[in-house]
BALOBA-1460 file (C-alpha; in Angstrom, 3 decimals):
// residues 269
<rec num="1" residu="m" x="169.282" y="-81.139" z="86.261"/>
<rec num="2" residu="e" x="166.381" y="-78.766" z="85.860"/>
<rec num="3" residu="t" x="163.050" y="-79.763" z="86.875"/>
<rec num="4" residu="i" x="159.404" y="-78.748" z="85.974"/>
<rec num="5" residu="y" x="156.611" y="-78.725" z="88.562"/>
<rec num="6" residu="l" x="153.549" y="-80.730" z="87.169"/>
<rec num="7" residu="g" x="150.039" y="-79.718" z="87.794"/>
<rec num="8" residu="s" x="149.994" y="-82.469" z="90.560"/>
<rec num="9" residu="g" x="152.655" y="-80.483" z="92.512"/>
<rec num="10" residu="a" x="155.290" y="-83.367" z="91.579"/>
<rec num="11" residu="e" x="158.620" y="-82.249" z="90.590"/>
<rec num="12" residu="m" x="159.875" y="-83.974" z="87.389"/>
<rec num="13" residu="p" x="163.434" y="-83.659" z="85.880"/>
<rec num="14" residu="i" x="162.903" y="-82.100" z="82.702"/>
<rec num="15" residu="i" x="165.281" y="-84.683" z="80.787"/>
<rec num="16" residu="g" x="164.298" y="-88.448" z="81.062"/>
<rec num="17" residu="t" x="165.758" y="-91.338" z="79.374"/>
<rec num="18" residu="g" x="163.659" y="-93.447" z="77.004"/>
<rec num="19" residu="t" x="164.005" y="-97.032" z="77.419"/>
<rec num="20" residu="n" x="161.992" y="-98.892" z="75.037"/>
<rec num="21" residu="t" x="164.787" y="-100.947" z="73.426"/>
<rec num="22" residu="y" x="166.836" y="-101.366" z="76.723"/>
<rec num="23" residu="g" x="167.628" y="-104.883" z="78.022"/>
<rec num="24" residu="k" x="166.546" y="-106.384" z="74.845"/>
<rec num="25" residu="e" x="168.281" y="-108.650" z="72.261"/>
<rec num="26" residu="k" x="170.069" y="-106.637" z="69.447"/>
<rec num="27" residu="n" x="168.513" y="-103.500" z="70.921"/>
<rec num="28" residu="k" x="165.234" y="-104.036" z="69.132"/>
<rec num="29" residu="y" x="161.833" y="-103.140" z="70.390"/>
<rec num="30" residu="d" x="160.405" y="-106.489" z="69.921"/>
<rec num="31" residu="g" x="163.581" y="-108.337" z="71.075"/>
<rec num="32" residu="a" x="163.740" y="-110.904" z="73.687"/>
<rec num="33" residu="i" x="164.126" y="-109.515" z="77.175"/>
<rec num="34" residu="t" x="167.808" y="-110.135" z="78.361"/>
<rec num="35" residu="g" x="167.652" y="-108.312" z="81.625"/>
<rec num="36" residu="d" x="170.826" y="-106.721" z="80.761"/>
<rec num="37" residu="t" x="171.005" y="-103.256" z="82.571"/>
<rec num="38" residu="t" x="173.922" y="-101.753" z="80.876"/>
<rec num="39" residu="e" x="172.305" y="-98.882" z="79.208"/>
<rec num="40" residu="l" x="170.548" y="-97.710" z="82.128"/>
<rec num="41" residu="d" x="173.679" y="-98.198" z="84.306"/>
<rec num="42" residu="q" x="175.353" y="-95.828" z="81.857"/>
<rec num="43" residu="a" x="172.335" y="-93.443" z="81.896"/>
<rec num="44" residu="i" x="172.325" y="-93.430" z="85.735"/>
<rec num="45" residu="a" x="176.019" y="-92.973" z="85.995"/>
<rec num="46" residu="a" x="175.737" y="-90.019" z="83.598"/>
<rec num="47" residu="g" x="173.092" y="-88.379" z="85.920"/>
<rec num="48" residu="y" x="169.761" y="-89.502" z="84.639"/>
<rec num="49" residu="r" x="167.196" y="-89.712" z="87.379"/>
<rec num="50" residu="h" x="163.883" y="-89.648" z="85.224"/>
<rec num="51" residu="i" x="163.434" y="-93.138" z="83.672"/>
<rec num="52" residu="d" x="160.735" y="-93.651" z="81.362"/>
<rec num="53" residu="t" x="159.328" y="-97.027" z="80.657"/>
<rec num="54" residu="a" x="155.997" y="-99.021" z="79.966"/>
<rec num="55" residu="i" x="153.989" y="-102.319" z="80.241"/>
<rec num="56" residu="s" x="154.165" y="-102.606" z="76.541"/>
<rec num="57" residu="y" x="157.986" y="-102.496" z="76.396"/>
<rec num="58" residu="r" x="158.089" y="-105.555" z="78.651"/>
<rec num="59" residu="n" x="161.307" y="-104.096" z="80.470"/>
<rec num="60" residu="e" x="159.909" y="-102.703" z="83.741"/>
<rec num="61" residu="s" x="161.739" y="-105.257" z="85.513"/>
<rec num="62" residu="v" x="164.953" y="-104.156" z="83.932"/>
<rec num="63" residu="v" x="164.245" y="-100.589" z="85.027"/>
<rec num="64" residu="g" x="163.432" y="-102.035" z="88.474"/>
<rec num="65" residu="d" x="166.605" y="-104.034" z="88.761"/>
<rec num="66" residu="a" x="168.873" y="-101.011" z="87.486"/>
<rec num="67" residu="v" x="167.403" y="-98.540" z="90.152"/>
<rec num="68" residu="v" x="167.588" y="-101.068" z="93.019"/>
<rec num="69" residu="k" x="171.080" y="-101.946" z="92.116"/>
<rec num="70" residu="t" x="172.343" y="-98.360" z="92.351"/>
<rec num="71" residu="g" x="171.562" y="-98.450" z="96.327"/>
<rec num="72" residu="l" x="170.275" y="-95.054" z="96.001"/>
<rec num="73" residu="p" x="167.181" y="-94.236" z="97.753"/>
<rec num="74" residu="r" x="163.921" y="-94.699" z="96.039"/>
<rec num="75" residu="d" x="162.962" y="-91.105" z="96.051"/>
<rec num="76" residu="a" x="166.180" y="-90.230" z="94.201"/>
<rec num="77" residu="f" x="164.523" y="-91.419" z="90.934"/>
<rec num="78" residu="f" x="161.400" y="-90.272" z="89.046"/>
<rec num="79" residu="l" x="159.885" y="-93.271" z="87.272"/>
<rec num="80" residu="t" x="157.283" y="-93.208" z="84.614"/>
<rec num="81" residu="s" x="155.327" y="-96.271" z="83.236"/>
<rec num="82" residu="k" x="152.315" y="-96.567" z="81.055"/>
<rec num="83" residu="i" x="149.165" y="-98.849" z="81.013"/>
<rec num="84" residu="p" x="148.135" y="-100.036" z="77.445"/>
<rec num="85" residu="g" x="144.838" y="-99.229" z="76.171"/>
<rec num="86" residu="r" x="144.023" y="-102.846" z="75.225"/>
<rec num="87" residu="p" x="141.181" y="-104.879" z="76.712"/>
<rec num="88" residu="e" x="143.390" y="-107.239" z="78.637"/>
<rec num="89" residu="h" x="144.802" y="-104.338" z="80.592"/>
<rec num="90" residu="v" x="141.640" y="-101.872" z="80.869"/>
<rec num="91" residu="g" x="138.789" y="-103.915" z="79.885"/>
<rec num="92" residu="t" x="137.689" y="-104.479" z="83.467"/>
<rec num="93" residu="d" x="138.259" y="-103.269" z="86.780"/>
<rec num="94" residu="e" x="140.308" y="-106.038" z="87.619"/>
<rec num="95" residu="a" x="142.423" y="-105.875" z="84.513"/>
<rec num="96" residu="v" x="143.336" y="-102.234" z="85.464"/>
<rec num="97" residu="h" x="144.196" y="-103.165" z="89.133"/>
<rec num="98" residu="n" x="146.166" y="-106.222" z="87.943"/>
<rec num="99" residu="s" x="148.142" y="-104.029" z="85.383"/>
<rec num="100" residu="v" x="149.034" y="-101.457" z="88.139"/>
<rec num="101" residu="r" x="150.293" y="-104.063" z="90.566"/>
<rec num="102" residu="a" x="152.146" y="-105.810" z="87.882"/>
<rec num="103" residu="s" x="153.972" y="-102.590" z="87.046"/>
<rec num="104" residu="l" x="154.761" y="-102.041" z="90.866"/>
<rec num="105" residu="n" x="156.064" y="-105.490" z="91.159"/>
<rec num="106" residu="a" x="158.137" y="-105.373" z="88.159"/>
<rec num="107" residu="l" x="159.543" y="-101.895" z="89.131"/>
<rec num="108" residu="r" x="160.044" y="-103.245" z="92.736"/>
<rec num="109" residu="t" x="158.677" y="-100.231" z="94.235"/>
<rec num="110" residu="d" x="155.543" y="-99.366" z="96.276"/>
<rec num="111" residu="y" x="154.838" y="-96.211" z="94.227"/>
<rec num="112" residu="i" x="155.047" y="-94.936" z="90.753"/>
<rec num="113" residu="d" x="155.924" y="-91.169" z="90.243"/>
<rec num="114" residu="l" x="153.878" y="-90.825" z="86.934"/>
<rec num="115" residu="y" x="151.565" y="-93.458" z="85.303"/>
<rec num="116" residu="l" x="150.124" y="-92.721" z="81.974"/>
<rec num="117" residu="i" x="147.169" y="-94.167" z="79.735"/>
<rec num="118" residu="h" x="149.743" y="-95.075" z="76.905"/>
<rec num="119" residu="h" x="147.479" y="-94.429" z="73.944"/>
<rec num="120" residu="p" x="143.740" y="-93.582" z="73.463"/>
<rec num="121" residu="w" x="141.138" y="-95.674" z="71.945"/>
<rec num="122" residu="d" x="137.658" y="-94.862" z="70.140"/>
<rec num="123" residu="n" x="135.573" y="-94.611" z="73.337"/>
<rec num="124" residu="l" x="136.050" y="-91.476" z="75.577"/>
<rec num="125" residu="e" x="133.515" y="-92.958" z="78.347"/>
<rec num="126" residu="e" x="135.762" y="-95.872" z="78.746"/>
<rec num="127" residu="m" x="138.907" y="-94.042" z="78.885"/>
<rec num="128" residu="l" x="137.266" y="-91.566" z="81.739"/>
<rec num="129" residu="y" x="136.307" y="-94.874" z="83.483"/>
<rec num="130" residu="v" x="139.889" y="-96.138" z="83.636"/>
<rec num="131" residu="w" x="141.024" y="-92.681" z="84.644"/>
<rec num="132" residu="k" x="138.689" y="-92.765" z="87.546"/>
<rec num="133" residu="i" x="140.258" y="-96.034" z="88.788"/>
<rec num="134" residu="l" x="143.687" y="-94.483" z="88.482"/>
<rec num="135" residu="e" x="142.464" y="-91.447" z="90.281"/>
<rec num="136" residu="n" x="141.726" y="-93.669" z="93.369"/>
<rec num="137" residu="y" x="145.568" y="-94.905" z="93.169"/>
<rec num="138" residu="v" x="146.514" y="-91.280" z="93.453"/>
<rec num="139" residu="d" x="144.424" y="-90.759" z="96.593"/>
<rec num="140" residu="e" x="145.918" y="-93.602" z="98.124"/>
<rec num="141" residu="g" x="149.617" y="-92.404" z="97.186"/>
<rec num="142" residu="v" x="150.344" y="-95.421" z="95.036"/>
<rec num="143" residu="l" x="150.492" y="-93.379" z="91.904"/>
<rec num="144" residu="r" x="152.119" y="-89.789" z="92.638"/>
<rec num="145" residu="a" x="150.766" y="-88.384" z="89.404"/>
<rec num="146" residu="i" x="148.704" y="-89.685" z="86.544"/>
<rec num="147" residu="g" x="148.699" y="-88.450" z="82.804"/>
<rec num="148" residu="v" x="148.154" y="-89.669" z="79.146"/>
<rec num="149" residu="s" x="150.188" y="-90.184" z="76.117"/>
<rec num="150" residu="n" x="149.511" y="-89.590" z="72.453"/>
<rec num="151" residu="f" x="146.162" y="-87.868" z="73.321"/>
<rec num="152" residu="d" x="144.688" y="-85.186" z="70.989"/>
<rec num="153" residu="e" x="142.856" y="-82.012" z="71.796"/>
<rec num="154" residu="t" x="139.524" y="-83.810" z="71.859"/>
<rec num="155" residu="q" x="140.556" y="-86.719" z="74.107"/>
<rec num="156" residu="l" x="142.217" y="-84.728" z="76.487"/>
<rec num="157" residu="q" x="139.595" y="-82.089" z="76.793"/>
<rec num="158" residu="y" x="137.312" y="-84.969" z="77.831"/>
<rec num="159" residu="l" x="139.255" y="-85.856" z="80.707"/>
<rec num="160" residu="l" x="139.686" y="-82.148" z="81.694"/>
<rec num="161" residu="d" x="135.926" y="-81.743" z="81.605"/>
<rec num="162" residu="h" x="134.860" y="-85.025" z="83.377"/>
<rec num="163" residu="g" x="137.854" y="-86.397" z="85.612"/>
<rec num="164" residu="r" x="138.386" y="-85.437" z="89.161"/>
<rec num="165" residu="i" x="142.336" y="-85.069" z="88.579"/>
<rec num="166" residu="k" x="143.843" y="-83.105" z="85.697"/>
<rec num="167" residu="p" x="146.216" y="-85.086" z="83.631"/>
<rec num="168" residu="a" x="149.665" y="-84.107" z="84.599"/>
<rec num="169" residu="t" x="151.270" y="-84.635" z="81.354"/>
<rec num="170" residu="n" x="150.349" y="-85.647" z="77.736"/>
<rec num="171" residu="q" x="153.510" y="-87.406" z="76.247"/>
<rec num="172" residu="i" x="153.303" y="-86.764" z="72.477"/>
<rec num="173" residu="q" x="155.521" y="-87.177" z="69.392"/>
<rec num="174" residu="s" x="157.504" y="-84.046" z="68.845"/>
<rec num="175" residu="h" x="160.954" y="-83.699" z="66.974"/>
<rec num="176" residu="p" x="162.281" y="-81.490" z="64.333"/>
<rec num="177" residu="g" x="160.278" y="-83.387" z="61.488"/>
<rec num="178" residu="h" x="157.159" y="-82.757" z="63.348"/>
<rec num="179" residu="w" x="157.084" y="-80.391" z="66.304"/>
<rec num="180" residu="n" x="153.234" y="-80.757" z="67.054"/>
<rec num="181" residu="h" x="152.928" y="-77.354" z="67.977"/>
<rec num="182" residu="g" x="149.066" y="-77.346" z="68.106"/>
<rec num="183" residu="i" x="148.829" y="-80.203" z="70.834"/>
<rec num="184" residu="i" x="151.778" y="-78.525" z="72.963"/>
<rec num="185" residu="e" x="150.190" y="-75.339" z="73.020"/>
<rec num="186" residu="f" x="146.714" y="-76.743" z="73.785"/>
<rec num="187" residu="c" x="148.461" y="-78.594" z="76.993"/>
<rec num="188" residu="q" x="150.173" y="-75.619" z="78.109"/>
<rec num="189" residu="a" x="146.987" y="-73.343" z="77.899"/>
<rec num="190" residu="n" x="145.186" y="-76.078" z="80.235"/>
<rec num="191" residu="g" x="148.021" y="-76.774" z="82.646"/>
<rec num="192" residu="v" x="149.095" y="-80.026" z="81.138"/>
<rec num="193" residu="t" x="152.787" y="-80.422" z="80.782"/>
<rec num="194" residu="p" x="153.765" y="-81.610" z="77.467"/>
<rec num="195" residu="v" x="156.499" y="-84.320" z="77.265"/>
<rec num="196" residu="a" x="158.256" y="-85.199" z="73.926"/>
<rec num="197" residu="w" x="158.895" y="-88.946" z="72.897"/>
<rec num="198" residu="g" x="161.200" y="-89.582" z="70.140"/>
<rec num="199" residu="p" x="162.716" y="-85.965" z="70.266"/>
<rec num="200" residu="l" x="165.585" y="-86.796" z="68.002"/>
<rec num="201" residu="s" x="163.825" y="-88.878" z="65.423"/>
<rec num="202" residu="r" x="163.036" y="-88.414" z="61.943"/>
<rec num="203" residu="v" x="165.227" y="-85.371" z="61.206"/>
<rec num="204" residu="q" x="165.830" y="-84.512" z="57.465"/>
<rec num="205" residu="d" x="169.519" y="-83.829" z="56.168"/>
<rec num="206" residu="s" x="168.575" y="-80.201" z="55.698"/>
<rec num="207" residu="d" x="167.004" y="-79.663" z="59.016"/>
<rec num="208" residu="r" x="169.951" y="-81.326" z="60.821"/>
<rec num="209" residu="a" x="172.437" y="-79.007" z="58.591"/>
<rec num="210" residu="m" x="170.466" y="-75.984" z="60.005"/>
<rec num="211" residu="l" x="170.585" y="-77.289" z="63.795"/>
<rec num="212" residu="t" x="174.317" y="-77.958" z="63.367"/>
<rec num="213" residu="e" x="175.021" y="-74.640" z="62.300"/>
<rec num="214" residu="i" x="173.312" y="-73.248" z="65.078"/>
<rec num="215" residu="g" x="175.059" y="-75.436" z="67.366"/>
<rec num="216" residu="a" x="178.478" y="-74.617" z="66.074"/>
<rec num="217" residu="k" x="178.073" y="-71.001" z="67.663"/>
<rec num="218" residu="y" x="177.736" y="-73.011" z="71.283"/>
<rec num="219" residu="g" x="180.029" y="-75.777" z="70.676"/>
<rec num="220" residu="k" x="176.894" y="-78.138" z="70.783"/>
<rec num="221" residu="t" x="175.607" y="-80.839" z="68.338"/>
<rec num="222" residu="w" x="172.359" y="-80.641" z="66.463"/>
<rec num="223" residu="a" x="170.650" y="-82.937" z="68.764"/>
<rec num="224" residu="q" x="171.538" y="-80.682" z="71.811"/>
<rec num="225" residu="v" x="170.068" y="-77.981" z="70.043"/>
<rec num="226" residu="a" x="166.889" y="-79.534" z="69.318"/>
<rec num="227" residu="l" x="166.580" y="-80.817" z="73.035"/>
<rec num="228" residu="r" x="167.351" y="-77.201" z="74.130"/>
<rec num="229" residu="y" x="164.623" y="-75.808" z="71.968"/>
<rec num="230" residu="q" x="161.992" y="-78.181" z="73.559"/>
<rec num="231" residu="i" x="163.292" y="-77.262" z="76.976"/>
<rec num="232" residu="e" x="163.393" y="-73.479" z="76.416"/>
<rec num="233" residu="r" x="159.538" y="-73.724" z="75.302"/>
<rec num="234" residu="g" x="158.547" y="-75.743" z="78.530"/>
<rec num="235" residu="v" x="158.493" y="-79.083" z="76.933"/>
<rec num="236" residu="a" x="160.150" y="-82.088" z="78.795"/>
<rec num="237" residu="v" x="162.190" y="-84.372" z="76.622"/>
<rec num="238" residu="i" x="162.769" y="-88.201" z="76.691"/>
<rec num="239" residu="p" x="165.747" y="-88.856" z="74.486"/>
<rec num="240" residu="k" x="167.209" y="-92.461" z="74.255"/>
<rec num="241" residu="s" x="170.585" y="-93.739" z="73.285"/>
<rec num="242" residu="h" x="172.535" y="-96.898" z="73.611"/>
<rec num="243" residu="n" x="175.825" y="-94.768" z="73.380"/>
<rec num="244" residu="s" x="177.192" y="-93.531" z="76.795"/>
<rec num="245" residu="e" x="178.753" y="-90.381" z="75.426"/>
<rec num="246" residu="r" x="175.648" y="-89.476" z="73.591"/>
<rec num="247" residu="q" x="173.637" y="-90.074" z="76.694"/>
<rec num="248" residu="k" x="175.825" y="-87.682" z="78.339"/>
<rec num="249" residu="q" x="175.503" y="-85.031" z="75.569"/>
<rec num="250" residu="n" x="171.663" y="-85.136" z="75.819"/>
<rec num="251" residu="l" x="172.183" y="-83.998" z="79.325"/>
<rec num="252" residu="a" x="174.481" y="-81.173" z="78.675"/>
<rec num="253" residu="l" x="171.852" y="-78.656" z="77.942"/>
<rec num="254" residu="f" x="171.954" y="-76.023" z="80.525"/>
<rec num="255" residu="d" x="174.980" y="-74.085" z="79.490"/>
<rec num="256" residu="f" x="173.629" y="-72.143" z="76.565"/>
<rec num="257" residu="e" x="170.549" y="-70.254" z="75.523"/>
<rec num="258" residu="l" x="169.179" y="-69.904" z="72.045"/>
<rec num="259" residu="t" x="168.343" y="-66.610" z="70.622"/>
<rec num="260" residu="k" x="165.015" y="-65.428" z="69.878"/>
<rec num="261" residu="e" x="166.066" y="-65.538" z="65.955"/>
<rec num="262" residu="e" x="167.308" y="-69.008" z="66.408"/>
<rec num="263" residu="k" x="164.101" y="-70.423" z="68.055"/>
<rec num="264" residu="t" x="162.011" y="-68.768" z="65.331"/>
<rec num="265" residu="r" x="164.084" y="-70.628" z="62.572"/>
<rec num="266" residu="i" x="163.650" y="-73.786" z="64.609"/>
<rec num="267" residu="t" x="160.229" y="-73.406" z="65.083"/>
<rec num="268" residu="e" x="159.538" y="-73.174" z="61.295"/>
<rec num="269" residu="l" x="161.411" y="-76.638" z="60.620"/>
């Protein structure tokens, strides 16, 4: 597994597994939590060590159970979670502290590798206030790195200008239907690692056909080509699948390289 160094100095596997429908009835985002770790067991067996969850997913405990169940040391895994930008989680100091403690307890760990503000809201000063609380947890070693998710250039710049610790990552929507080039370039220009959520979603048939054509040259699927493109431009990816074979395929990205011409074609999707 290739890794990418964050501005914090942390080393993060460049491929992680998304989990927002794991451990839930009928594999639905809003499904009841079942506690079933099957998908995570498969992913870990395939070689995933970067696991991405969130308070809003309600399944941090499923991730914690799956990790503990392996018997592997805690530092074998890179765990990401996220605090929602809702008043009950960020409205007061106590709300933020309670949220962080709840994540630690659910994940059954005494530290989290990367903790994100899950989404912005319409108050830059309030977001900075929450950020400063999270910075203190970095000082204590409880959060090894902190970042954001779904922030645009203005919101990210405000934290860069006024925060003490630079956001390590900005997890944003990026896939063949919407590469989101602008914010990715902005992040990279400012030393913030872009991470793509939903990297295989919303792909048009014509785009899939072109990616499939490129993949045929390498014996790869369209999905592997799309993920490889992201990695080659320095974007970490968080694909998700309930299928064990596709989970394995999403890791098999390091035995081919795209040509300059192929990357240009993909960029223009």
